[in-house]
CHARMM-style PDB file with segment names, atoms N, HN, CA, C and O in Angstrom:
ATOM      1  N   MET     1     -18.977  83.982-129.126  1.00  0.00      PROA
ATOM      2  CA  MET     1     -19.999  84.670-128.375  1.00  0.00      PROA
ATOM      3  C   MET     1     -20.541  85.795-129.262  1.00  0.00      PROA
ATOM      4  O   MET     1     -19.781  86.517-129.907  1.00  0.00      PROA
ATOM      5  N   VAL     2     -21.836  85.922-129.277  1.00  0.00      PROA
ATOM      6  HN  VAL     2     -22.453  85.335-128.753  1.00  0.00      PROA
ATOM      7  CA  VAL     2     -22.490  86.967-130.063  1.00  0.00      PROA
ATOM      8  C   VAL     2     -23.401  87.743-129.115  1.00  0.00      PROA
ATOM      9  O   VAL     2     -24.289  87.163-128.489  1.00  0.00      PROA
ATOM     10  N   ALA     3     -23.183  89.036-129.012  1.00  0.00      PROA
ATOM     11  HN  ALA     3     -22.463  89.507-129.521  1.00  0.00      PROA
ATOM     12  CA  ALA     3     -24.014  89.897-128.173  1.00  0.00      PROA
ATOM     13  C   ALA     3     -24.983  90.667-129.057  1.00  0.00      PROA
ATOM     14  O   ALA     3     -24.582  91.301-130.032  1.00  0.00      PROA
ATOM     15  N   LEU     4     -26.260  90.603-128.707  1.00  0.00      PROA
ATOM     16  HN  LEU     4     -26.586  90.088-127.914  1.00  0.00      PROA
ATOM     17  CA  LEU     4     -27.296  91.287-129.476  1.00  0.00      PROA
ATOM     18  C   LEU     4     -28.007  92.317-128.609  1.00  0.00      PROA
ATOM     19  O   LEU     4     -28.481  91.977-127.525  1.00  0.00      PROA
ATOM     20  N   PRO     5     -28.094  93.568-129.057  1.00  0.00      PROA
ATOM     21  CA  PRO     5     -28.870  94.559-128.321  1.00  0.00      PROA
ATOM     22  C   PRO     5     -30.358  94.332-128.571  1.00  0.00      PROA
ATOM     23  O   PRO     5     -30.758  93.973-129.678  1.00  0.00      PROA
ATOM     24  N   ALA     6     -31.168  94.540-127.550  1.00  0.00      PROA
ATOM     25  HN  ALA     6     -30.843  94.832-126.651  1.00  0.00      PROA
ATOM     26  CA  ALA     6     -32.617  94.350-127.678  1.00  0.00      PROA
ATOM     27  C   ALA     6     -33.345  95.670-127.446  1.00  0.00      PROA
ATOM     28  O   ALA     6     -32.754  96.654-126.999  1.00  0.00      PROA
ATOM     29  N   VAL     7     -34.629  95.670-127.757  1.00  0.00      PROA
ATOM     30  HN  VAL     7     -35.108  94.871-128.120  1.00  0.00      PROA
ATOM     31  CA  VAL     7     -35.420  96.902-127.647  1.00  0.00      PROA
ATOM     32  C   VAL     7     -35.602  97.354-126.198  1.00  0.00      PROA
ATOM     33  O   VAL     7     -35.982  98.500-125.958  1.00  0.00      PROA
ATOM     34  N   ASP     8     -35.337  96.466-125.222  1.00  0.00      PROA
ATOM     35  HN  ASP     8     -35.029  95.535-125.418  1.00  0.00      PROA
ATOM     36  CA  ASP     8     -35.455  96.857-123.811  1.00  0.00      PROA
ATOM     37  C   ASP     8     -34.187  97.546-123.297  1.00  0.00      PROA
ATOM     38  O   ASP     8     -34.096  97.878-122.115  1.00  0.00      PROA
ATOM     39  N   GLY     9     -33.201  97.761-124.191  1.00  0.00      PROA
ATOM     40  HN  GLY     9     -33.275  97.491-125.151  1.00  0.00      PROA
ATOM     41  CA  GLY     9     -31.970  98.437-123.811  1.00  0.00      PROA
ATOM     42  C   GLY     9     -30.903  97.506-123.265  1.00  0.00      PROA
ATOM     43  O   GLY     9     -29.781  97.940-123.003  1.00  0.00      PROA
ATOM     44  N   ARG    10     -31.230  96.244-123.090  1.00  0.00      PROA
ATOM     45  HN  ARG    10     -32.142  95.892-123.303  1.00  0.00      PROA
ATOM     46  CA  ARG    10     -30.255  95.268-122.602  1.00  0.00      PROA
ATOM     47  C   ARG    10     -29.518  94.631-123.765  1.00  0.00      PROA
ATOM     48  O   ARG    10     -29.911  94.748-124.925  1.00  0.00      PROA
ATOM     49  N   GLN    11     -28.434  93.950-123.412  1.00  0.00      PROA
ATOM     50  HN  GLN    11     -28.115  93.855-122.469  1.00  0.00      PROA
ATOM     51  CA  GLN    11     -27.666  93.216-124.406  1.00  0.00      PROA
ATOM     52  C   GLN    11     -27.685  91.744-123.992  1.00  0.00      PROA
ATOM     53  O   GLN    11     -27.372  91.410-122.850  1.00  0.00      PROA
ATOM     54  N   TYR    12     -28.050  90.878-124.917  1.00  0.00      PROA
ATOM     55  HN  TYR    12     -28.304  91.149-125.845  1.00  0.00      PROA
ATOM     56  CA  TYR    12     -28.123  89.447-124.647  1.00  0.00      PROA
ATOM     57  C   TYR    12     -26.990  88.751-125.382  1.00  0.00      PROA
ATOM     58  O   TYR    12     -26.748  89.014-126.560  1.00  0.00      PROA
ATOM     59  N   VAL    13     -26.293  87.857-124.676  1.00  0.00      PROA
ATOM     60  HN  VAL    13     -26.489  87.644-123.719  1.00  0.00      PROA
ATOM     61  CA  VAL    13     -25.109  87.195-125.223  1.00  0.00      PROA
ATOM     62  C   VAL    13     -25.399  85.714-125.435  1.00  0.00      PROA
ATOM     63  O   VAL    13     -25.952  85.044-124.563  1.00  0.00      PROA
ATOM     64  N   TYR    14     -25.019  85.218-126.601  1.00  0.00      PROA
ATOM     65  HN  TYR    14     -24.570  85.762-127.309  1.00  0.00      PROA
ATOM     66  CA  TYR    14     -25.243  83.817-126.961  1.00  0.00      PROA
ATOM     67  C   TYR    14     -23.934  83.173-127.365  1.00  0.00      PROA
ATOM     68  O   TYR    14     -23.112  83.771-128.059  1.00  0.00      PROA
ATOM     69  N   ARG    15     -23.756  81.936-126.914  1.00  0.00      PROA
ATOM     70  HN  ARG    15     -24.424  81.451-126.350  1.00  0.00      PROA
ATOM     71  CA  ARG    15     -22.602  81.145-127.342  1.00  0.00      PROA
ATOM     72  C   ARG    15     -23.042  80.389-128.590  1.00  0.00      PROA
ATOM     73  O   ARG    15     -23.990  79.604-128.551  1.00  0.00      PROA
ATOM     74  N   VAL    16     -22.354  80.628-129.684  1.00  0.00      PROA
ATOM     75  HN  VAL    16     -21.584  81.266-129.717  1.00  0.00      PROA
ATOM     76  CA  VAL    16     -22.676  79.985-130.957  1.00  0.00      PROA
ATOM     77  C   VAL    16     -21.529  79.044-131.308  1.00  0.00      PROA
ATOM     78  O   VAL    16     -20.376  79.466-131.405  1.00  0.00      PROA
ATOM     79  N   TYR    17     -21.850  77.781-131.496  1.00  0.00      PROA
ATOM     80  HN  TYR    17     -22.786  77.438-131.418  1.00  0.00      PROA
ATOM     81  CA  TYR    17     -20.841  76.792-131.884  1.00  0.00      PROA
ATOM     82  C   TYR    17     -20.808  76.709-133.403  1.00  0.00      PROA
ATOM     83  O   TYR    17     -21.819  76.435-134.051  1.00  0.00      PROA
ATOM     84  N   ALA    18     -19.625  76.952-133.955  1.00  0.00      PROA
ATOM     85  HN  ALA    18     -18.804  77.175-133.429  1.00  0.00      PROA
ATOM     86  CA  ALA    18     -19.482  76.968-135.410  1.00  0.00      PROA
ATOM     87  C   ALA    18     -18.033  76.660-135.766  1.00  0.00      PROA
ATOM     88  O   ALA    18     -17.139  76.819-134.936  1.00  0.00      PROA
ATOM     89  N   PRO    19     -17.802  76.218-137.001  1.00  0.00      PROA
ATOM     90  CA  PRO    19     -16.416  75.991-137.431  1.00  0.00      PROA
ATOM     91  C   PRO    19     -15.660  77.316-137.500  1.00  0.00      PROA
ATOM     92  O   PRO    19     -16.262  78.384-137.607  1.00  0.00      PROA
ATOM     93  N   GLU    20     -14.327  77.228-137.437  1.00  0.00      PROA
ATOM     94  HN  GLU    20     -13.838  76.360-137.350  1.00  0.00      PROA
ATOM     95  CA  GLU    20     -13.506  78.444-137.451  1.00  0.00      PROA
ATOM     96  C   GLU    20     -13.681  79.276-138.709  1.00  0.00      PROA
ATOM     97  O   GLU    20     -13.462  80.487-138.675  1.00  0.00      PROA
ATOM     98  N   ASP    21     -14.070  78.662-139.815  1.00  0.00      PROA
ATOM     99  HN  ASP    21     -14.248  77.678-139.843  1.00  0.00      PROA
ATOM    100  CA  ASP    21     -14.218  79.413-141.066  1.00  0.00      PROA
ATOM    101  C   ASP    21     -15.646  79.926-141.276  1.00  0.00      PROA
ATOM    102  O   ASP    21     -15.989  80.352-142.379  1.00  0.00      PROA
ATOM    103  N   ALA    22     -16.471  79.891-140.245  1.00  0.00      PROA
ATOM    104  HN  ALA    22     -16.193  79.545-139.348  1.00  0.00      PROA
ATOM    105  CA  ALA    22     -17.846  80.395-140.360  1.00  0.00      PROA
ATOM    106  C   ALA    22     -17.830  81.900-140.604  1.00  0.00      PROA
ATOM    107  O   ALA    22     -16.993  82.619-140.058  1.00  0.00      PROA
ATOM    108  N   LEU    23     -18.744  82.355-141.412  1.00  0.00      PROA
ATOM    109  HN  LEU    23     -19.423  81.770-141.855  1.00  0.00      PROA
ATOM    110  CA  LEU    23     -18.864  83.783-141.709  1.00  0.00      PROA
ATOM    111  C   LEU    23     -19.537  84.511-140.549  1.00  0.00      PROA
ATOM    112  O   LEU    23     -20.400  83.931-139.889  1.00  0.00      PROA
ATOM    113  N   PRO    24     -19.166  85.769-140.280  1.00  0.00      PROA
ATOM    114  CA  PRO    24     -19.820  86.527-139.218  1.00  0.00      PROA
ATOM    115  C   PRO    24     -21.342  86.579-139.376  1.00  0.00      PROA
ATOM    116  O   PRO    24     -22.071  86.532-138.386  1.00  0.00      PROA
ATOM    117  N   ALA    25     -21.816  86.674-140.609  1.00  0.00      PROA
ATOM    118  HN  ALA    25     -21.224  86.712-141.413  1.00  0.00      PROA
ATOM    119  CA  ALA    25     -23.272  86.720-140.826  1.00  0.00      PROA
ATOM    120  C   ALA    25     -23.942  85.427-140.370  1.00  0.00      PROA
ATOM    121  O   ALA    25     -25.051  85.461-139.838  1.00  0.00      PROA
ATOM    122  N   ASP    26     -23.279  84.288-140.575  1.00  0.00      PROA
ATOM    123  HN  ASP    26     -22.378  84.261-141.008  1.00  0.00      PROA
ATOM    124  CA  ASP    26     -23.844  83.011-140.124  1.00  0.00      PROA
ATOM    125  C   ASP    26     -23.931  82.965-138.601  1.00  0.00      PROA
ATOM    126  O   ASP    26     -24.915  82.479-138.044  1.00  0.00      PROA
ATOM    127  N   LEU    27     -22.899  83.470-137.934  1.00  0.00      PROA
ATOM    128  HN  LEU    27     -22.099  83.864-138.386  1.00  0.00      PROA
ATOM    129  CA  LEU    27     -22.905  83.509-136.471  1.00  0.00      PROA
ATOM    130  C   LEU    27     -24.015  84.424-135.962  1.00  0.00      PROA
ATOM    131  O   LEU    27     -24.737  84.084-135.025  1.00  0.00      PROA
ATOM    132  N   PHE    28     -24.137  85.589-136.594  1.00  0.00      PROA
ATOM    133  HN  PHE    28     -23.550  85.865-137.355  1.00  0.00      PROA
ATOM    134  CA  PHE    28     -25.184  86.540-136.206  1.00  0.00      PROA
ATOM    135  C   PHE    28     -26.565  85.912-136.328  1.00  0.00      PROA
ATOM    136  O   PHE    28     -27.353  85.971-135.384  1.00  0.00      PROA
ATOM    137  N   TRP    29     -26.871  85.310-137.478  1.00  0.00      PROA
ATOM    138  HN  TRP    29     -26.231  85.263-138.245  1.00  0.00      PROA
ATOM    139  CA  TRP    29     -28.205  84.757-137.695  1.00  0.00      PROA
ATOM    140  C   TRP    29     -28.491  83.583-136.777  1.00  0.00      PROA
ATOM    141  O   TRP    29     -29.638  83.390-136.374  1.00  0.00      PROA
ATOM    142  N   ASP    30     -27.485  82.796-136.437  1.00  0.00      PROA
ATOM    143  HN  ASP    30     -26.553  82.953-136.764  1.00  0.00      PROA
ATOM    144  CA  ASP    30     -27.677  81.694-135.504  1.00  0.00      PROA
ATOM    145  C   ASP    30     -28.080  82.233-134.130  1.00  0.00      PROA
ATOM    146  O   ASP    30     -29.020  81.731-133.514  1.00  0.00      PROA
ATOM    147  N   ALA    31     -27.370  83.252-133.655  1.00  0.00      PROA
ATOM    148  HN  ALA    31     -26.607  83.660-134.155  1.00  0.00      PROA
ATOM    149  CA  ALA    31     -27.704  83.858-132.367  1.00  0.00      PROA
ATOM    150  C   ALA    31     -29.055  84.560-132.425  1.00  0.00      PROA
ATOM    151  O   ALA    31     -29.851  84.458-131.492  1.00  0.00      PROA
ATOM    152  N   TRP    32     -29.311  85.265-133.510  1.00  0.00      PROA
ATOM    153  HN  TRP    32     -28.665  85.347-134.268  1.00  0.00      PROA
ATOM    154  CA  TRP    32     -30.570  86.022-133.625  1.00  0.00      PROA
ATOM    155  C   TRP    32     -31.776  85.093-133.622  1.00  0.00      PROA
ATOM    156  O   TRP    32     -32.784  85.389-132.980  1.00  0.00      PROA
ATOM    157  N   HSD    33     -31.683  83.968-134.338  1.00  0.00      PROA
ATOM    158  HN  HSD    33     -30.864  83.727-134.860  1.00  0.00      PROA
ATOM    159  CA  HSD    33     -32.807  83.024-134.359  1.00  0.00      PROA
ATOM    160  C   HSD    33     -33.006  82.382-132.998  1.00  0.00      PROA
ATOM    161  O   HSD    33     -34.138  82.113-132.599  1.00  0.00      PROA
ATOM    162  N   CYS    34     -31.918  82.134-132.282  1.00  0.00      PROA
ATOM    163  HN  CYS    34     -30.997  82.353-132.606  1.00  0.00      PROA
ATOM    164  CA  CYS    34     -32.033  81.604-130.920  1.00  0.00      PROA
ATOM    165  C   CYS    34     -32.767  82.613-130.036  1.00  0.00      PROA
ATOM    166  O   CYS    34     -33.648  82.238-129.263  1.00  0.00      PROA
ATOM    167  N   HSD    35     -32.407  83.886-130.151  1.00  0.00      PROA
ATOM    168  HN  HSD    35     -31.692  84.191-130.779  1.00  0.00      PROA
ATOM    169  CA  HSD    35     -33.062  84.940-129.363  1.00  0.00      PROA
ATOM    170  C   HSD    35     -34.514  85.108-129.790  1.00  0.00      PROA
ATOM    171  O   HSD    35     -35.398  85.267-128.949  1.00  0.00      PROA
ATOM    172  N   ASP    36     -34.757  85.072-131.081  1.00  0.00      PROA
ATOM    173  HN  ASP    36     -34.038  84.942-131.764  1.00  0.00      PROA
ATOM    174  CA  ASP    36     -36.095  85.295-131.614  1.00  0.00      PROA
ATOM    175  C   ASP    36     -37.083  84.234-131.136  1.00  0.00      PROA
ATOM    176  O   ASP    36     -38.277  84.513-131.028  1.00  0.00      PROA
ATOM    177  N   GLU    37     -36.611  83.036-130.850  1.00  0.00      PROA
ATOM    178  HN  GLU    37     -35.641  82.809-130.937  1.00  0.00      PROA
ATOM    179  CA  GLU    37     -37.484  81.957-130.399  1.00  0.00      PROA
ATOM    180  C   GLU    37     -37.697  81.977-128.888  1.00  0.00      PROA
ATOM    181  O   GLU    37     -38.447  81.152-128.366  1.00  0.00      PROA
ATOM    182  N   SER    38     -37.057  82.897-128.179  1.00  0.00      PROA
ATOM    183  HN  SER    38     -36.447  83.567-128.603  1.00  0.00      PROA
ATOM    184  CA  SER    38     -37.191  82.976-126.726  1.00  0.00      PROA
ATOM    185  C   SER    38     -38.245  84.026-126.359  1.00  0.00      PROA
ATOM    186  O   SER    38     -38.685  84.788-127.219  1.00  0.00      PROA
ATOM    187  N   PRO    39     -38.646  84.067-125.094  1.00  0.00      PROA
ATOM    188  CA  PRO    39     -39.642  85.058-124.658  1.00  0.00      PROA
ATOM    189  C   PRO    39     -39.054  86.438-124.384  1.00  0.00      PROA
ATOM    190  O   PRO    39     -39.767  87.332-123.929  1.00  0.00      PROA
ATOM    191  N   LEU    40     -37.757  86.624-124.655  1.00  0.00      PROA
ATOM    192  HN  LEU    40     -37.177  85.898-125.024  1.00  0.00      PROA
ATOM    193  CA  LEU    40     -37.096  87.900-124.373  1.00  0.00      PROA
ATOM    194  C   LEU    40     -37.561  88.988-125.345  1.00  0.00      PROA
ATOM    195  O   LEU    40     -38.057  88.676-126.427  1.00  0.00      PROA
ATOM    196  N   PRO    41     -37.403  90.276-124.965  1.00  0.00      PROA
ATOM    197  CA  PRO    41     -37.770  91.367-125.875  1.00  0.00      PROA
ATOM    198  C   PRO    41     -37.016  91.264-127.199  1.00  0.00      PROA
ATOM    199  O   PRO    41     -35.906  90.736-127.261  1.00  0.00      PROA
ATOM    200  N   ARG    42     -37.630  91.769-128.229  1.00  0.00      PROA
ATOM    201  HN  ARG    42     -38.531  92.198-128.179  1.00  0.00      PROA
ATOM    202  CA  ARG    42     -37.083  91.654-129.587  1.00  0.00      PROA
ATOM    203  C   ARG    42     -35.672  92.218-129.691  1.00  0.00      PROA
ATOM    204  O   ARG    42     -35.383  93.309-129.200  1.00  0.00      PROA
ATOM    205  N   ALA    43     -34.793  91.444-130.349  1.00  0.00      PROA
ATOM    206  HN  ALA    43     -35.028  90.558-130.748  1.00  0.00      PROA
ATOM    207  CA  ALA    43     -33.416  91.887-130.598  1.00  0.00      PROA
ATOM    208  C   ALA    43     -33.374  92.652-131.909  1.00  0.00      PROA
ATOM    209  O   ALA    43     -34.212  92.458-132.790  1.00  0.00      PROA
ATOM    210  N   SER    44     -32.382  93.523-132.019  1.00  0.00      PROA
ATOM    211  HN  SER    44     -31.702  93.681-131.304  1.00  0.00      PROA
ATOM    212  CA  SER    44     -32.184  94.245-133.263  1.00  0.00      PROA
ATOM    213  C   SER    44     -31.741  93.268-134.340  1.00  0.00      PROA
ATOM    214  O   SER    44     -30.900  92.404-134.088  1.00  0.00      PROA
ATOM    215  N   ASP    45     -32.300  93.397-135.539  1.00  0.00      PROA
ATOM    216  HN  ASP    45     -32.983  94.098-135.743  1.00  0.00      PROA
ATOM    217  CA  ASP    45     -31.901  92.496-136.622  1.00  0.00      PROA
ATOM    218  C   ASP    45     -30.897  93.158-137.562  1.00  0.00      PROA
ATOM    219  O   ASP    45     -30.743  92.735-138.708  1.00  0.00      PROA
ATOM    220  N   LEU    46     -30.222  94.187-137.082  1.00  0.00      PROA
ATOM    221  HN  LEU    46     -30.347  94.531-136.152  1.00  0.00      PROA
ATOM    222  CA  LEU    46     -29.192  94.847-137.862  1.00  0.00      PROA
ATOM    223  C   LEU    46     -27.858  94.149-137.616  1.00  0.00      PROA
ATOM    224  O   LEU    46     -27.410  94.051-136.474  1.00  0.00      PROA
ATOM    225  N   PHE    47     -27.232  93.672-138.669  1.00  0.00      PROA
ATOM    226  HN  PHE    47     -27.596  93.752-139.597  1.00  0.00      PROA
ATOM    227  CA  PHE    47     -25.987  92.928-138.519  1.00  0.00      PROA
ATOM    228  C   PHE    47     -24.915  93.752-137.817  1.00  0.00      PROA
ATOM    229  O   PHE    47     -24.149  93.212-137.018  1.00  0.00      PROA
ATOM    230  N   ASP    48     -24.848  95.036-138.099  1.00  0.00      PROA
ATOM    231  HN  ASP    48     -25.470  95.474-138.748  1.00  0.00      PROA
ATOM    232  CA  ASP    48     -23.791  95.846-137.493  1.00  0.00      PROA
ATOM    233  C   ASP    48     -24.064  96.167-136.030  1.00  0.00      PROA
ATOM    234  O   ASP    48     -23.254  96.830-135.382  1.00  0.00      PROA
ATOM    235  N   ALA    49     -25.204  95.701-135.497  1.00  0.00      PROA
ATOM    236  HN  ALA    49     -25.862  95.162-136.023  1.00  0.00      PROA
ATOM    237  CA  ALA    49     -25.507  95.923-134.097  1.00  0.00      PROA
ATOM    238  C   ALA    49     -24.927  94.814-133.215  1.00  0.00      PROA
ATOM    239  O   ALA    49     -24.880  94.962-131.994  1.00  0.00      PROA
ATOM    240  N   ALA    50     -24.493  93.724-133.808  1.00  0.00      PROA
ATOM    241  HN  ALA    50     -24.531  93.603-134.800  1.00  0.00      PROA
ATOM    242  CA  ALA    50     -23.975  92.595-133.036  1.00  0.00      PROA
ATOM    243  C   ALA    50     -22.485  92.775-132.750  1.00  0.00      PROA
ATOM    244  O   ALA    50     -21.748  93.381-133.529  1.00  0.00      PROA
ATOM    245  N   VAL    51     -22.069  92.231-131.611  1.00  0.00      PROA
ATOM    246  HN  VAL    51     -22.668  91.739-130.978  1.00  0.00      PROA
ATOM    247  CA  VAL    51     -20.656  92.152-131.270  1.00  0.00      PROA
ATOM    248  C   VAL    51     -20.316  90.670-131.267  1.00  0.00      PROA
ATOM    249  O   VAL    51     -20.918  89.895-130.524  1.00  0.00      PROA
ATOM    250  N   ILE    52     -19.353  90.272-132.094  1.00  0.00      PROA
ATOM    251  HN  ILE    52     -18.863  90.902-132.697  1.00  0.00      PROA
ATOM    252  CA  ILE    52     -18.994  88.858-132.221  1.00  0.00      PROA
ATOM    253  C   ILE    52     -17.549  88.681-131.779  1.00  0.00      PROA
ATOM    254  O   ILE    52     -16.644  89.342-132.290  1.00  0.00      PROA
ATOM    255  N   ARG    53     -17.341  87.771-130.812  1.00  0.00      PROA
ATOM    256  HN  ARG    53     -18.076  87.234-130.397  1.00  0.00      PROA
ATOM    257  CA  ARG    53     -15.988  87.502-130.329  1.00  0.00      PROA
ATOM    258  C   ARG    53     -15.746  86.011-130.329  1.00  0.00      PROA
ATOM    259  O   ARG    53     -16.601  85.227-129.917  1.00  0.00      PROA
ATOM    260  N   ARG    54     -14.573  85.626-130.796  1.00  0.00      PROA
ATOM    261  HN  ARG    54     -13.878  86.263-131.132  1.00  0.00      PROA
ATOM    262  CA  ARG    54     -14.179  84.215-130.781  1.00  0.00      PROA
ATOM    263  C   ARG    54     -13.700  83.865-129.377  1.00  0.00      PROA
ATOM    264  O   ARG    54     -12.902  84.592-128.785  1.00  0.00      PROA
ATOM    265  N   VAL    55     -14.188  82.758-128.854  1.00  0.00      PROA
ATOM    266  HN  VAL    55     -14.836  82.168-129.335  1.00  0.00      PROA
ATOM    267  CA  VAL    55     -13.817  82.301-127.517  1.00  0.00      PROA
ATOM    268  C   VAL    55     -13.140  80.949-127.642  1.00  0.00      PROA
ATOM    269  O   VAL    55     -13.607  80.075-128.372  1.00  0.00      PROA
ATOM    270  N   GLY    56     -12.048  80.787-126.933  1.00  0.00      PROA
ATOM    271  HN  GLY    56     -11.669  81.497-126.341  1.00  0.00      PROA
ATOM    272  CA  GLY    56     -11.414  79.483-126.843  1.00  0.00      PROA
ATOM    273  C   GLY    56     -10.487  79.216-127.891  1.00  0.00      PROA
ATOM    274  OT1 GLY    56      -9.885  78.142-127.923  1.00  0.00      PROA
TER     275      GLY     56
END
């Protein structure tokens, strides 16, 4: 799960499917591009703004 803060003050959470050895930056960019293609307010593109948690 990757949580991205957006300019509207909300946090949007995305489930990113990736291998266990995926780099945090790869997870961030996968979630960010998913958010960027949606009609939601712009997400921060700062890597240190994301919260990444392994689920399952």
